[in-house]
N, CA, C and O atoms as a printed pandas DataFrame, in Angstrom:
     atom_number atom_name residue_name chain_id  residue_number  x_coord  y_coord  z_coord
0              1         N          UNK        A               1   -6.173    6.035   17.090
1              2        CA          UNK        A               1   -6.958    5.391   16.309
2              3         C          UNK        A               1   -8.251    5.539   16.875
3              4         O          UNK        A               1   -8.466    5.589   18.087
4              5         N          UNK        A               2   -9.193    5.616   15.896
5              6        CA          UNK        A               2  -10.650    5.952   16.136
6              7         C          UNK        A               2  -11.540    4.783   16.500
7              8         O          UNK        A               2  -11.184    3.678   16.092
8              9         N          UNK        A               3  -12.701    4.883   17.245
9             10        CA          UNK        A               3  -13.290    3.672   17.672
10            11         C          UNK        A               3  -13.532    2.563   16.508
11            12         O          UNK        A               3  -13.287    1.368   16.670
12            13         N          UNK        A               4  -14.017    3.097   15.380
13            14        CA          UNK        A               4  -14.743    2.390   14.394
14            15         C          UNK        A               4  -13.365    1.537   13.817
15            16         O          UNK        A               4  -13.507    0.399   13.368
16            17         N          UNK        A               5  -12.058    2.182   13.874
17            18        CA          UNK        A               5  -10.993    1.665   13.492
18            19         C          UNK        A               5  -10.512    0.547   14.134
19            20         O          UNK        A               5  -10.039   -0.434   13.561
20            21         N          UNK        A               6  -10.672    0.745   15.755
21            22        CA          UNK        A               6  -10.251   -0.228   16.826
22            23         C          UNK        A               6  -11.313   -1.488   16.498
23            24         O          UNK        A               6  -10.885   -2.641   16.532
24            25         N          UNK        A               7  -12.264   -1.301   16.282
25            26        CA          UNK        A               7  -13.494   -2.260   16.167
26            27         C          UNK        A               7  -13.312   -3.093   14.930
27            28         O          UNK        A               7  -13.625   -4.282   14.992
28            29         N          UNK        A               8  -12.858   -2.611   13.855
29            30        CA          UNK        A               8  -12.483   -3.309   12.782
30            31         C          UNK        A               8  -11.347   -3.781   12.920
31            32         O          UNK        A               8  -11.163   -4.748   12.180
32            33         N          UNK        A               9  -10.203   -3.422   13.773
33            34        CA          UNK        A               9   -9.094   -4.078   13.649
34            35         C          UNK        A               9   -9.263   -5.280   14.569
35            36         O          UNK        A               9   -8.615   -6.309   14.381
36            37         N          UNK        A              10  -10.084   -5.154   15.504
37            38        CA          UNK        A              10  -10.566   -6.434   16.671
38            39         C          UNK        A              10  -11.152   -7.605   15.815
39            40         O          UNK        A              10  -10.746   -8.763   15.908
40            41         N          UNK        A              11  -12.182   -7.178   14.941
41            42        CA          UNK        A              11  -12.784   -8.009   14.326
42            43         C          UNK        A              11  -11.930   -8.785   13.212
43            44         O          UNK        A              11  -12.042  -10.004   13.082
44            45         N          UNK        A              12  -11.133   -8.072   12.475
45            46        CA          UNK        A              12  -10.239   -8.676   11.455
46            47         C          UNK        A              12   -9.295   -9.565   12.030
47            48         O          UNK        A              12   -8.865  -10.531   11.399
48            49         N          UNK        A              13   -8.900   -9.260   13.352
49            50        CA          UNK        A              13   -7.970  -10.109   14.190
50            51         C          UNK        A              13   -8.582  -11.278   14.724
51            52         O          UNK        A              13   -7.939  -12.327   14.755
52            53         N          UNK        A              14   -9.878  -11.214   15.195
53            54        CA          UNK        A              14  -10.607  -12.145   15.586
54            55         C          UNK        A              14  -10.948  -13.128   14.380
55            56         O          UNK        A              14  -11.097  -14.312   14.681
56            57         N          UNK        A              15  -11.082  -12.771   13.097
57            58        CA          UNK        A              15  -11.227  -13.700   11.925
58            59         C          UNK        A              15  -10.187  -14.093   11.456
59            60         O          UNK        A              15  -10.148  -15.303   11.232
60            61         N          UNK        A              16   -9.174  -13.423   11.180
61            62        CA          UNK        A              16   -7.947  -13.745   10.519
62            63         C          UNK        A              16   -6.705  -13.868   11.521
63            64         O          UNK        A              16   -5.603  -14.143   11.045
64            65         N          UNK        A              17   -6.836  -13.696   12.718
65            66        CA          UNK        A              17   -5.420  -13.691   13.622
66            67         C          UNK        A              17   -4.720  -12.333   13.412
67            68         O          UNK        A              17   -5.355  -11.424   12.878
68            69         N          UNK        A              18   -3.518  -12.159   13.781
69            70        CA          UNK        A              18   -2.590  -11.252   13.787
70            71         C          UNK        A              18   -2.144  -11.028   12.643
71            72         O          UNK        A              18   -1.693  -12.065   12.157
72            73         N          UNK        A              19   -2.030   -9.886   11.773
73            74        CA          UNK        A              19   -1.723   -9.908   10.151
74            75         C          UNK        A              19   -0.733   -9.182   10.224
75            76         O          UNK        A              19   -0.670   -8.323   11.103
76            77         N          UNK        A              20    0.266   -9.363    9.315
77            78        CA          UNK        A              20    1.402   -8.663    9.012
78            79         C          UNK        A              20    1.216   -7.521    8.236
79            80         O          UNK        A              20    0.190   -7.519    7.555
80            81         N          UNK        A              21    2.125   -6.312    8.148
81            82        CA          UNK        A              21    1.928   -5.231    7.070
82            83         C          UNK        A              21    1.394   -5.758    5.896
83            84         O          UNK        A              21    0.445   -5.174    5.372
84            85         N          UNK        A              22    1.893   -6.855    5.360
85            86        CA          UNK        A              22    1.877   -7.352    3.943
86            87         C          UNK        A              22    0.375   -7.724    3.692
87            88         O          UNK        A              22   -0.309   -7.358    2.736
88            89         N          UNK        A              23    0.037   -8.436    4.626
89            90        CA          UNK        A              23   -1.179   -9.157    4.559
90            91         C          UNK        A              23   -2.406   -8.210    4.630
91            92         O          UNK        A              23   -3.391   -8.329    3.900
92            93         N          UNK        A              24   -2.230   -7.152    5.686
93            94        CA          UNK        A              24   -2.897   -5.927    5.518
94            95         C          UNK        A              24   -3.558   -5.013    4.538
95            96         O          UNK        A              24   -4.640   -4.458    4.350
96            97         N          UNK        A              25   -2.080   -5.161    3.876
97            98        CA          UNK        A              25   -1.930   -4.337    2.488
98            99         C          UNK        A              25   -2.971   -5.298    1.400
99           100         O          UNK        A              25   -3.992   -4.924    0.823
100          101         N          UNK        A              26   -2.586   -6.075    1.381
101          102        CA          UNK        A              26   -3.475   -7.129    0.459
102          103         C          UNK        A              26   -4.945   -7.114    0.721
103          104         O          UNK        A              26   -5.721   -6.813   -0.187
104          105         N          UNK        A              27   -5.345   -7.408    1.855
105          106        CA          UNK        A              27   -6.574   -7.174    2.362
106          107         C          UNK        A              27   -7.330   -5.745    2.125
107          108         O          UNK        A              27   -8.524   -5.582    1.878
108          109         N          UNK        A              28   -6.457   -4.895    2.248
109          110        CA          UNK        A              28   -6.992   -3.332    1.680
110          111         C          UNK        A              28   -7.023   -3.196    0.324
111          112         O          UNK        A              28   -7.796   -2.370   -0.162
112          113         N          UNK        A              29   -6.340   -3.839   -0.353
113          114        CA          UNK        A              29   -6.431   -3.753   -1.945
114          115         C          UNK        A              29   -7.391   -4.305   -2.433
115          116         O          UNK        A              29   -7.881   -3.993   -3.518
116          117         N          UNK        A              30   -7.843   -5.324   -1.593
117          118        CA          UNK        A              30   -9.008   -6.315   -2.236
118          119         C          UNK        A              30  -10.376   -5.584   -1.845
119          120         O          UNK        A              30  -11.353   -5.658   -2.590
120          121         N          UNK        A              31  -10.400   -4.841   -0.586
121          122        CA          UNK        A              31  -11.552   -3.948   -0.246
122          123         C          UNK        A              31  -11.608   -2.880   -0.808
123          124         O          UNK        A              31  -12.709   -2.330   -0.752
124          125         N          UNK        A              32  -10.520   -2.169   -1.546
125          126        CA          UNK        A              32  -10.631   -0.970   -2.287
126          127         C          UNK        A              32  -11.250   -1.383   -3.822
127          128         O          UNK        A              32  -11.912   -0.596   -4.499
128          129         N          UNK        A              33  -10.878   -2.878   -4.267
129          130        CA          UNK        A              33  -11.378   -3.197   -5.353
130          131         C          UNK        A              33  -12.738   -3.386   -5.394
131          132         O          UNK        A              33  -13.381   -2.917   -6.333
132          133         N          UNK        A              34  -13.366   -4.118   -4.353
133          134        CA          UNK        A              34  -14.633   -4.335   -4.328
134          135         C          UNK        A              34  -15.515   -2.953   -4.096
135          136         O          UNK        A              34  -16.613   -2.756   -4.616
136          137         N          UNK        A              35  -14.906   -2.139   -3.316
137          138        CA          UNK        A              35  -15.599   -0.659   -3.299
138          139         C          UNK        A              35  -15.827   -0.357   -4.594
139          140         O          UNK        A              35  -16.984   -0.202   -4.984
140          141         N          UNK        A              36  -14.907   -0.250   -5.320
141          142        CA          UNK        A              36  -14.736    0.289   -6.752
142          143         C          UNK        A              36  -15.772   -0.276   -7.574
143          144         O          UNK        A              36  -16.633    0.408   -8.128
144          145         N          UNK        A              37  -15.681   -1.615   -7.657
145          146        CA          UNK        A              37  -16.837   -2.235   -8.462
146          147         C          UNK        A              37  -18.244   -2.127   -7.933
147          148         O          UNK        A              37  -19.185   -2.491   -8.638
148          149         N          UNK        A              38  -18.391   -1.745   -6.977
149          150        CA          UNK        A              38  -19.692   -1.529   -6.275
150          151         C          UNK        A              38  -20.045   -0.318   -6.687
151          152         O          UNK        A              38  -21.174   -0.101   -7.126
152          153         N          UNK        A              39  -19.348    0.377   -6.615
153          154        CA          UNK        A              39  -19.508    2.174   -6.937
154          155         C          UNK        A              39  -19.954    2.061   -8.538
155          156         O          UNK        A              39  -21.012    2.572   -8.906
156          157         N          UNK        A              40  -19.020    1.309   -9.528
157          158        CA          UNK        A              40  -19.368    1.219  -10.701
158          159         C          UNK        A              40  -20.984    0.724  -10.978
159          160         O          UNK        A              40  -21.699    1.360  -11.752
160          161         N          UNK        A              41  -21.425   -0.380  -10.316
161          162        CA          UNK        A              41  -22.479   -0.634  -10.370
162          163         C          UNK        A              41  -23.568    0.201   -9.985
163          164         O          UNK        A              41  -24.524    0.280  -10.757
164          165         N          UNK        A              42  -23.575    0.769   -9.030
165          166        CA          UNK        A              42  -24.433    1.980   -8.292
166          167         C          UNK        A              42  -24.676    2.812   -9.508
167          168         O          UNK        A              42  -25.808    2.968   -9.966
168          169         N          UNK        A              43  -23.442    3.425  -10.105
169          170        CA          UNK        A              43  -23.672    4.448  -11.094
170          171         C          UNK        A              43  -24.197    4.001  -12.427
171          172         O          UNK        A              43  -24.727    4.818  -13.181
172          173         N          UNK        A              44  -24.051    2.555  -12.792
173          174        CA          UNK        A              44  -24.625    2.174  -13.820
174          175         C          UNK        A              44  -26.320    2.105  -13.705
175          176         O          UNK        A              44  -27.189    2.166  -14.575
176          177         N          UNK        A              45  -26.376    1.977  -12.493
177          178        CA          UNK        A              45  -28.015    1.582  -12.174
178          179         C          UNK        A              45  -28.737    2.988  -11.845
179          180         O          UNK        A              45  -29.963    2.954  -11.732
180          181         N          UNK        A              46  -28.165    4.049  -11.705
181          182        CA          UNK        A              46  -28.784    5.211  -11.190
182          183         C          UNK        A              46  -29.643    5.495  -12.167
183          184         O          UNK        A              46  -30.822    5.543  -11.818
184          185         N          UNK        A              47  -29.293    5.789  -13.796
185          186        CA          UNK        A              47  -30.237    6.200  -14.435
186          187         C          UNK        A              47  -31.670    5.524  -14.219
187          188         O          UNK        A              47  -32.743    6.033  -13.896
188          189         N          UNK        A              48  -31.394    4.489  -14.444
189          190        CA          UNK        A              48  -32.591    3.190  -14.457
190          191         C          UNK        A              48  -33.441    3.340  -13.315
191          192         O          UNK        A              48  -34.662    3.323  -13.471
192          193         N          UNK        A              49  -32.914    3.488  -12.156
193          194        CA          UNK        A              49  -33.655    3.633  -11.185
194          195         C          UNK        A              49  -34.424    4.895  -10.876
195          196         O          UNK        A              49  -35.538    4.946  -10.356
196          197         N          UNK        A              50  -33.599    6.006  -11.307
197          198        CA          UNK        A              50  -34.163    7.377  -11.331
198          199         C          UNK        A              50  -35.441    7.358  -12.208
199          200         O          UNK        A              50  -36.506    7.821  -11.798
200          201         N          UNK        A              51  -35.306    6.870  -13.284
201          202        CA          UNK        A              51  -36.331    6.734  -14.369
202          203         C          UNK        A              51  -37.790    6.029  -13.670
203          204         O          UNK        A              51  -38.932    6.469  -13.801
204          205         N          UNK        A              52  -37.389    4.898  -12.957
205          206        CA          UNK        A              52  -38.536    3.926  -12.706
206          207         C          UNK        A              52  -39.258    4.761  -11.522
207          208         O          UNK        A              52  -40.482    4.836  -11.419
208          209         N          UNK        A              53  -38.246    5.439  -10.554
209          210        CA          UNK        A              53  -38.892    6.011   -9.390
210          211         C          UNK        A              53  -39.861    7.172   -9.984
211          212         O          UNK        A              53  -41.070    7.161   -9.756
212          213         N          UNK        A              54  -39.286    8.084  -10.695
213          214        CA          UNK        A              54  -39.978    9.398  -11.295
214          215         C          UNK        A              54  -41.429    8.695  -12.233
215          216         O          UNK        A              54  -42.534    9.233  -12.154
216          217         N          UNK        A              55  -41.209    7.582  -12.994
217          218        CA          UNK        A              55  -42.347    7.025  -13.923
218          219         C          UNK        A              55  -43.419    6.512  -12.701
219          220         O          UNK        A              55  -44.609    6.739  -12.918
220          221         N          UNK        A              56  -43.066    5.851  -11.468
221          222        CA          UNK        A              56  -44.013    5.274  -10.641
222          223         C          UNK        A              56  -44.648    6.379   -9.837
223          224         O          UNK        A              56  -45.709    6.118   -9.271
224          225         N          UNK        A              57  -44.078    7.692   -9.707
225          226        CA          UNK        A              57  -44.720    8.701   -9.050
226          227         C          UNK        A              57  -44.268    8.346   -7.763
227          228         O          UNK        A              57  -44.885    8.997   -6.920
228          229         N          UNK        A              58  -43.366    7.510   -7.226
229          230        CA          UNK        A              58  -42.928    7.601   -5.908
230          231         C          UNK        A              58  -41.552    8.368   -5.779
231          232         O          UNK        A              58  -40.571    8.451   -6.517
232          233         N          UNK        A              59  -41.902    8.936   -4.445
233          234        CA          UNK        A              59  -40.752    9.497   -4.072
234          235         C          UNK        A              59  -40.105    9.439   -2.644
235          236         O          UNK        A              59  -40.847    9.713   -1.701
236          237         N          UNK        A              60  -38.905    9.139   -2.409
237          238        CA          UNK        A              60  -38.440    8.475   -0.970
238          239         C          UNK        A              60  -38.718    9.471   -0.043
239          240         O          UNK        A              60  -38.516   10.673   -0.216
240          241         N          UNK        A              61  -39.237    8.890    1.049
241          242        CA          UNK        A              61  -39.625    9.711    2.216
242          243         C          UNK        A              61  -38.120    9.421    3.164
243          244         O          UNK        A              61  -37.523    8.363    3.367
244          245         N          UNK        A              62  -37.839   10.729    3.591
245          246        CA          UNK        A              62  -36.456   10.581    4.521
246          247         C          UNK        A              62  -36.584    9.637    5.689
247          248         O          UNK        A              62  -35.619    8.912    5.933
248          249         N          UNK        A              63  -37.531    9.572    6.346
249          250        CA          UNK        A              63  -37.888    8.743    7.473
250          251         C          UNK        A              63  -38.081    7.132    7.314
251          252         O          UNK        A              63  -37.962    6.297    8.211
252          253         N          UNK        A              64  -38.396    6.917    6.000
253          254        CA          UNK        A              64  -38.823    5.571    5.680
254          255         C          UNK        A              64  -37.337    4.889    5.586
255          256         O          UNK        A              64  -36.403    5.382    4.953
256          257         N          UNK        A              65  -37.284    3.659    6.333
257          258        CA          UNK        A              65  -36.350    2.803    6.147
258          259         C          UNK        A              65  -36.555    1.878    4.486
259          260         O          UNK        A              65  -35.590    1.602    3.774
260          261         N          UNK        A              66  -37.836    1.567    4.183
261          262        CA          UNK        A              66  -37.967    0.892    2.948
262          263         C          UNK        A              66  -39.246    1.652    2.216
263          264         O          UNK        A              66  -40.347    1.249    2.591
264          265         N          UNK        A              67  -39.235    2.600    1.315
265          266        CA          UNK        A              67  -39.794    3.351    0.500
266          267         C          UNK        A              67  -41.145    2.336    0.264
267          268         O          UNK        A              67  -41.074    1.107    0.220
268          269         N          UNK        A              68  -42.173    2.997    0.146
269          270        CA          UNK        A              68  -43.525    2.034   -0.331
270          271         C          UNK        A              68  -43.309    1.723   -2.109
271          272         O          UNK        A              68  -43.694    0.713   -2.700
272          273         N          UNK        A              69  -42.662    2.782   -2.648
273          274        CA          UNK        A              69  -42.615    2.497   -3.997
274          275         C          UNK        A              69  -41.610    1.288   -4.265
275          276         O          UNK        A              69  -41.832    0.603   -5.264
276          277         N          UNK        A              70  -40.796    1.050   -3.654
277          278        CA          UNK        A              70  -39.671    0.136   -3.720
278          279         C          UNK        A              70  -40.327   -1.312   -4.054
279          280         O          UNK        A              70  -39.942   -1.970   -5.020
280          281         N          UNK        A              71  -41.294   -1.728   -3.224
281          282        CA          UNK        A              71  -41.823   -3.268   -3.611
282          283         C          UNK        A              71  -42.453   -2.944   -4.910
283          284         O          UNK        A              71  -42.138   -3.757   -5.778
284          285         N          UNK        A              72  -43.190   -2.073   -5.278
285          286        CA          UNK        A              72  -43.603   -1.891   -6.546
286          287         C          UNK        A              72  -42.732   -1.949   -7.715
287          288         O          UNK        A              72  -43.065   -2.438   -8.794
288          289         N          UNK        A              73  -41.625   -1.435   -7.453
289          290        CA          UNK        A              73  -40.643   -0.999   -8.627
290          291         C          UNK        A              73  -39.521   -1.988   -8.675
291          292         O          UNK        A              73  -38.757   -2.067   -9.637
292          293         N          UNK        A              74  -39.442   -2.792   -7.535
293          294        CA          UNK        A              74  -38.119   -3.829   -7.391
294          295         C          UNK        A              74  -38.201   -4.911   -8.356
295          296         O          UNK        A              74  -37.142   -5.135   -8.943
296          297         N          UNK        A              75  -39.304   -5.717   -8.702
297          298        CA          UNK        A              75  -39.665   -6.704   -9.802
298          299         C          UNK        A              75  -39.201   -6.037  -11.254
299          300         O          UNK        A              75  -38.533   -6.681  -12.063
300          301         N          UNK        A              76  -39.619   -4.724  -11.476
301          302        CA          UNK        A              76  -39.573   -4.136  -12.867
302          303         C          UNK        A              76  -37.933   -3.874  -12.876
303          304         O          UNK        A              76  -37.300   -4.017  -13.923
304          305         N          UNK        A              77  -37.329   -3.505  -11.712
305          306        CA          UNK        A              77  -35.893   -3.087  -11.982
306          307         C          UNK        A              77  -35.107   -4.428  -12.089
307          308         O          UNK        A              77  -34.058   -4.363  -12.730
308          309         N          UNK        A              78  -35.392   -5.416  -11.654
309          310        CA          UNK        A              78  -34.741   -6.789  -11.677
310          311         C          UNK        A              78  -34.716   -7.421  -12.845
311          312         O          UNK        A              78  -33.783   -8.142  -13.197
312          313         N          UNK        A              79  -36.107   -7.111  -13.760
313          314        CA          UNK        A              79  -36.222   -7.516  -15.078
314          315         C          UNK        A              79  -35.697   -6.750  -16.024
315          316         O          UNK        A              79  -35.144   -7.257  -17.000
316          317         N          UNK        A              80  -35.795   -5.511  -15.867
317          318        CA          UNK        A              80  -35.509   -4.471  -16.899
318          319         C          UNK        A              80  -34.274   -3.857  -16.981
319          320         O          UNK        A              80  -33.795   -3.691  -18.103
320          321         N          UNK        A              81  -33.557   -3.421  -15.822
321          322        CA          UNK        A              81  -32.382   -2.665  -15.609
322          323         C          UNK        A              81  -31.099   -3.737  -16.149
323          324         O          UNK        A              81  -31.176   -4.960  -16.271
324          325         N          UNK        A              82  -29.985   -2.901  -16.408
325          326        CA          UNK        A              82  -28.875   -3.761  -17.199
326          327         C          UNK        A              82  -28.256   -4.598  -15.893
327          328         O          UNK        A              82  -28.225   -4.228  -14.720
328          329         N          UNK        A              83  -27.797   -5.781  -16.447
329          330        CA          UNK        A              83  -27.410   -6.884  -15.530
330          331         C          UNK        A              83  -25.976   -6.490  -15.174
331          332         O          UNK        A              83  -25.334   -5.937  -16.067
332          333         N          UNK        A              84  -25.379   -6.698  -13.983
333          334        CA          UNK        A              84  -24.007   -6.704  -13.638
334          335         C          UNK        A              84  -22.905   -7.234  -14.691
335          336         O          UNK        A              84  -22.774   -8.445  -14.870
336          337         N          UNK        A              85  -22.120   -6.293  -15.379
337          338        CA          UNK        A              85  -21.205   -6.944  -16.190
338          339         C          UNK        A              85  -20.429   -7.646  -15.250
339          340         O          UNK        A              85  -20.348   -7.487  -14.032
340          341         N          UNK        A              86  -19.610   -8.817  -16.347
341          342        CA          UNK        A              86  -18.541   -9.556  -15.704
342          343         C          UNK        A              86  -17.139   -8.857  -15.544
343          344         O          UNK        A              86  -16.136   -9.401  -15.083
344          345         N          UNK        A              87  -17.224   -7.696  -15.954
345          346        CA          UNK        A              87  -15.958   -6.805  -15.634
346          347         C          UNK        A              87  -15.915   -6.049  -14.208
347          348         O          UNK        A              87  -14.881   -5.600  -13.714
348          349         N          UNK        A              88  -17.368   -5.970  -13.546
349          350        CA          UNK        A              88  -17.452   -5.396  -12.160
350          351         C          UNK        A              88  -17.293   -6.292  -11.184
351          352         O          UNK        A              88  -17.342   -5.937  -10.006
């Protein structure tokens, strides 16, 4: 078992107690569902974000944790980009 797996298992057992295989399976399925919905949301936002970044002249810097252009484009993205659909 990898270190990350051990840490995740320890965190889950600390939060939820020792889990049966069935409980782990349900939790795993729920996590997969949330990850899938998140991926769909990111894919739906990608064209909008790309247009805004190119339009603003901002280019992300690999060493930056929060690119400068983000503070300028964030309010516009929140206002103009598609909202998260109920199906996600």
